[in-house]
C-alpha positions, 0 to 999 in steps of 0.5 A: 878475506882481506880485500888487499888479497887476490881473491877480491870478489864481485859481480865482475868475476866468476862465477856469474850470470846475466839476465834481461827483461823488464822492470816496473817502476810506479812511483807517485809523482805528485810529491815531486813538486815542492808546491804540492806540499803547500795545502793552499796549492790548487790545482796540484801538478800531477806529474806523469803518474799521480796515482802511483803506488810506489811499486817496483818489480821485475817482469819477464826477466830470464837468465841469458848466460852463465859463466862457471868458476873456471871461466867457461860458459853456458848460453842455453838450457841444454848446457846448463838448466839455469839458462832461461830460468826466471829472476823474479821478485817474491816480495809480498806486498811488492817492493817499493821505489822511494825518493829521498826527498822532493829536493833530492830525487836522483838517489831513488832507493828500492826497499823490501825486495826479495828475489828468486833465481832459478826454476824446477829444472835447475833448482832455485835460490831466494835472497833479500836485496839490500836497500840501495839507491841508483847511481850514474843517471844520465841521458843515455838515448841522446837523440831524445828529450825528457825523462824517457831517455835516461839510464841508471844502474843499481848495485847491491848485495843479496843476503839471507840466501836460501840455497837449493839442495843438490841443484841440477845446475852446475852454475848454482853449485859453483856459485854456492861454493864460491860465495855461500853467504852473500852475492853481488847484483848489478842491473841497468835500467833504461827506456822507461815508458812514461805514456799512459797505458798498460805499460806505463812505468815499464822499461828495460833491465839487464843485469849480473849476479856474482859472488861477494865478500863481506869485507868489501863495499856492496854498492860499487866494485873495488877496482878501476873506473873509466870516465868520460872525457871532459868536453871542450865546448861549454854545452857539449856532453860526452856520448858515454858515461862511467864504467867500472872495471876490474883486473883479475890477476889470478885469471889474467883478465880485465873485466869491464862493465859497459852496461850503463855506459854506451848510448842508445838510438832510442829509449830502451833501443839498440846501442847507437853505433853511429855515436860509438864507432869501432872501439877497443879497450886499451892500456895507455902508458905515461907517454900516451901510447896504447896497448890494445886489449881487444875490441868491444863487441857491442855490435854482436847479435844479442850482445847487450841482453846476453852480457848485460854489457859486461865483457872480458879482455882479451877474448880467447886468451889471457893477459900477457905478463907485459900487459899485466905490468902495463896495467900497474902503471897505465890507465885503462881507456876505451879508444877508437879502434886503431888510434894507437894512443892518447895525445894532450888534446885527445878526448877518448870515449872513456879513460881513467883519471891521470892518477888511476884513482877511485874514491867512493862512499859505499852507502850514500843515502841517509835518513836521520832524526835529530840526535841520530848518528850515522857512519859513512864508509869511504874507499880509496884505490889507485890502479885498483889497489887500496891506497893507505895513509891518505887524507880525505877532505869533506865539505858541505855541498848543497849545490850538488843537490837537484833542488828547487829551493834553498837546501843544506841550511842550517849547516848546524843540523848536520855535523861532520869533520871539516875540512878533512877526516882526522883519520887516514885511509887504512890498509884496505883504503878505507876510512870512516866518518860520522854524520851527527844530526840536530834539529834543522828548525823547519826551514822548508815550512811544509816539508819536514826537515832539510836535505843536505849534500856532503862532498868528499874528495882526495886532494891528490887526485889528478883528473887528466882528460877525465871528467870529475865524478858528479856522484862523489857526495852523500845525501842526507835527510834530517827531520825536524824535531817534533814536540806536542802538548799531550794528549795527542788528538786528531785535530790537534796533532794527527790530522795535519800530518796524515792529511798531507799524505792523503793529498800527495798519494791519492792511490791510498784512497782505495784503502783509506782516506787519510784526511778523514777521521772516521776513515782513519779510525775505521782502519785503525788496526791495519794502519797500526800494523803497517806503521809498526813494521820494519822500514825494510819490509815492503808493506811499511807505511808510509811507503815513502819512508819520510815520516820522522820517528817522533811523528810516527811514535806520536801517531801510534801513541794516539791510536793506543790512547783510543784515537781521540778526535779533539776539537775541530778548528773554528 
């Protein structure tokens, strides 16, 4: 269906279900420190999990509520057997969580995840999770410090779905009818435990599964975006962060996802009412007057786990024609209850920008070899509707990356249209541009390649009181060109590559010492097997997905040639 139509689908719709439980993230942290890549560095900075194996998993997740296609709901197994059933990972080996680069650790991706939803009483479906990076990382537990207070979210698609035959669950039957080929999944993570012990790497997860359309973005909702207000003081920060929303004109509802937007008292703890107070969703007109759509019920019992922070407005009724008309020209906002509106100096908790516009890249993380090209797809909406005929600007943006050293150079290694994309947005608000990779020339010495930030913007955007979205850029890792004089040998070409993995990922020592020729040769068939897998397979090696195609092909060729040792350095 054309995304301009009324049947736009996403997890912010019906049918949908919510789930809650625990996640496990167990990355190795030695590779987080740039200095650890230098073979002369000693001792290494271990970080919080030096023996991590990159495992990512869902633990004890259960369905907490289900909403049918007609908008009614089930909150118990007696109402629908899907409620209370597990959502688990069935990946074998386990899925992996992977940073793009030590100079860009804020777009960690989940690779190789396959999930099962349901149980014997309801029927169950299996599906593959499309690789995705997290977004909207922020200090959610604002009275704490360090990394444990952080929250983030993942949104992606479930593909290659295997449905149950004649499910006993009415919800699964509704979901299958609505979206048989593709589903949307969004989940929020917070409260990760970084203390050593059996729950190291555990944290809280809540999420939502709903229908999806093949011609819509997979990693964000084609709708509206509530943003935190710009703060007046230089060091002040908002107690809130970005929230997606969607106006369902067919059902006459506004659905807002506040799951990663509200602060908590402690990491993984209760939502912090002292920072929020009584708040309501409203539509603000051009004069700043507010039409209330209803209170946010975040203080209700089990609200967060049973809704994943997703709430429909208004509660118990539909939007009036006047409210629907107000949404066409007004801005959605989260306001203190009874405030009545927004003045020029107001700092509402959340509000759309003054142009009610959203510009987002669907996929925003890329790995490129010299000579590779990749297509980036952007979508522009205004008041939740596609905006056609608009020009999008592009620029190099190394300052967007959380880097410890110089990144984004040389610019010649990543080409794209500047200062604007030649084509304008189409009738679906969509425009594409191409990234073209070349050899960066090893600017970081001990780290292969270079990492780049590419910023995109709509010049006509009007921010108003709203903060700019810091996620409006694409991250790209471009590997160095790699050549060698044949034949490849252990000492001449292979050992410098594999020994770095042995140094940075000591968990591999229980299987193979990648820095030792004898150990590598003894495990040759196993190493070859995992290096030949599709990178989306959970068993692919290296798990960090940071080995260039040229180096991988050289190593596989070396194995095929009998793995000659060559001459050790004198």
